[in-house]
N, C-alpha and C positions, 0 to 999 in steps of 0.2 A: 401758353395754352389759353384757349378761349374760356373764360369763366362766366359767360353770360348765357349758358345753356338753359333750355326749358327744363322742367322737372324730369322729362323722359330722356334717357340716354340717346334715343333715336334722333334727337335734335342736333346731335354732334356732326361736325364736319370732318370727314375722313379724307386724308391724302393717300391715294393708292399709287405706289411706285412699282410698276410691273411692265416689263418689256414685251411680253407675249400679248399681241393685240387681242386674240381670242379670249384669253384669261382675263385681261383687263376689262373687256366689254362685259364678260359674264359676271365678274365680281361687282362691277359698277351697277349692273342691273339688279343684282341680288340686294345690294345695300340700299339703292334708291327705292326699290319696291318695299323695303322695310322702314322707309322714312328717313334714312340718313342723307345728308348732303355729301356728295363725292366729287373730288377733283382727281383725275387720273393723269399720270405722266409716265414716260418710258424709261427714265433713268435719273442719275444724279444731277445732271445739268438742268433738266427741267424741274426737278424737285427744288433745287436751290433758287431757281428763278421764281417759283411760286411762293415759297415760304415767307419772304419778307412782307408780302401783301395779303396773305391769307391768315385768318384766325383758325388754325388747325387744332383739332382736339385729339386726333389720333393719326398715326402714320402706319399704313399697312405696307411693309417693305419686303420685296422679293429678295432672296439671297443672290441668285444667279442673274446678274445684270451686266450689260456691256459696259466696259470701262471700269469705274469703281464698283466693287461688289457691294451687296447689301450690308455686309459686315463693316466694310470701309465707311459706308454712309452712316451706319449706326454709331460708329466711333465719333464721327464728326458731329452728329446730332447730339450725342451725350456731352460732347465738349462745349456745346452751345446752350444746352438747356435740358429740360426734363419732360418734353412732350412724350406721351405714351407711344410706344412702338411695339407692334406685333410683327414678327418675322414670318414670311411665307417661303416654303422651300419644297422642292420635289425630293430633296435628300432628307431622309428621316434618320440620319445617323445620330447616335447619342452624342458624339463629339461635337457635331454642329449645334445641337440643342444647348449643350453646356456652354459652348463658345458664345452663342447668342445671349444667354443669360449673364455670362461673365462680362460681356460688353455693355450690358444694361437694358436688354430687351425686356419688355413686360410679359411677353408670351411668345410662343413659337408654334406655328400651325403647319403640319406637313401636308403636302399635296399628294394625292387628291383628297380634298376635304369636302364634307357635305355642307349644304347650306345651314342646317341647324347648328352644327358645331361652330362654324365661322361666326355666325351671329351671336351665339352664346358667349364665345370668347371675347368678342368685341364689346358686348354689353357688360361682361364681367370686369374688363379692364376699365371701361368708362365709369362704372359704378364706383370703383375704388379710387379713381383719380379725379373725378368731378368734385369741385369745391363749391358747395352751395353758398349763395350770398348770405353773409352774416348780418342779422338785424343790428341796427346801431346800438340797441340797448342790451344786446346779448353779451354775456360775460364769457371771455375766452376760456375754454377748458384746457388746462395744461397739465401734462404729466411730467414729473421730474424724477431722474434717477442718476446717481453718481455725478451730479453736476450738469447733466444734460437736460434739455427741456424740449418736449414735443407738444406743439399746439395741435389739438385734435381737430379743430375747425379749419385752420389755415393749412394744416399738414406741414408746418415748418418745424424743422429740427434745428436746435442751436446747441453748440458745444459749450463746455464749461467756461470758455472765454467770451461767449456771446456771439460767435460767428455762426452764420447759417450754413448748414450742410445739405447739399442736394441729395434727395432720395428719389429713386424711381418708384413707381407705384407698387411694384412687387416688394421692394425693400421696405417701404412704409408699412405694408401689410404684415410683413414678417416681424418688424420691430413691434408693431401693435400686439401681435400674438405673444411675444416675450413679455411685453409690459403688462399684459393682462394676466400673466401667469408667472410672476417673479418667484425665483427660488425653486421652481418646479422643473424637473428634467423632462424635456419634450423629445420624443422620438420623431423620425421622419413622418410616419403615418399620422401622428397627432398634429404635427405642423401642417401637413397637407389638408387635413380635415378642418382645422381651425382657420386656415387661410381660405377656406371655401372654394377649393378647387382651382385657384389661380395657377398653381404649378402643375407640371406634368407628372407622370406616374411615379409612385414611390420606388419603382425598380431602377430608376436612373439616378444620376448625381445632381439633379436640379436643386434639391434642398440644400445639399452640402455646398454647392456653388453659390447659392444665394446667401447662405449663412456666412460664407467666407467673404463675400462682397460687403455685407453689412458690418462684419467684424472689422474689416479694414477701415471703414468709415468711422467706427467707434473706437479705433485703436487708442489706448491710453498712453500717457508719457512713459518713458523707460522706467522700469522698476515698479510700476503700478499694475495690479492684477487686471486682466481683461474683463470687460463688462459681460461679454457672452462667453461662457466656459463650455468646453467640450467635455462631456462625461463619457469616457471610453466605453464603447459597446452599448451605450444607452441613448445618447442624443446630445442635446444642448440645453443650457440653462442660463437665464439672466441672473447673474450674481450681484444684484444690487437691490436696495430698497426702493420701492416705487411710491411716490406720493402724488396726490392730486392737488394742484394749486388752485 
């Protein structure tokens, strides 16, 4: 990810992967008129040819693509790094939204979408994934829980053994919600409100999906109680003491 953005998220460089020429031209125009830099491509082959040489801050990835699908490309992107990804699809099926989140997408926008919604979702993802340059004299702010460490400035999570664990933007936001409310049972609606609308509506399984993804990454050794507990019928809770380093 490019970490040399200006203060405004509109300085970001967006890679748009969309095979429909009309849609690609339309979205490109919308983004450029709003100040974004945009590179468009028609599918996976072009996307991979661009990525090594471009400082990409966000990928807009269509689901229905010739050859490798958007979901296939998302899997490959997540295997290589944590660049923010927003899925675009004419299919607004809950199963597709959940699959996108399971695979590591930061958001999922159904077509047809309005200009304000698309721009708002892009800005929201960029606000939550942009890492501001840290002054040399600044002291890193670190939260610790159950042996884990989350650096709030660099957004780096390390496990009890000291190994870094990759988090998507949505996973980081969710972990931050739990860290800010340790020992408190949080329902879906509360999580959605506290994560400031990153997730989709509380009627679908997006929160459960994201919690499951995060829990897998925080999975403790055998015989050790999980860090994030499910409270049946109520929601989820961070069952660990949180300290600020």
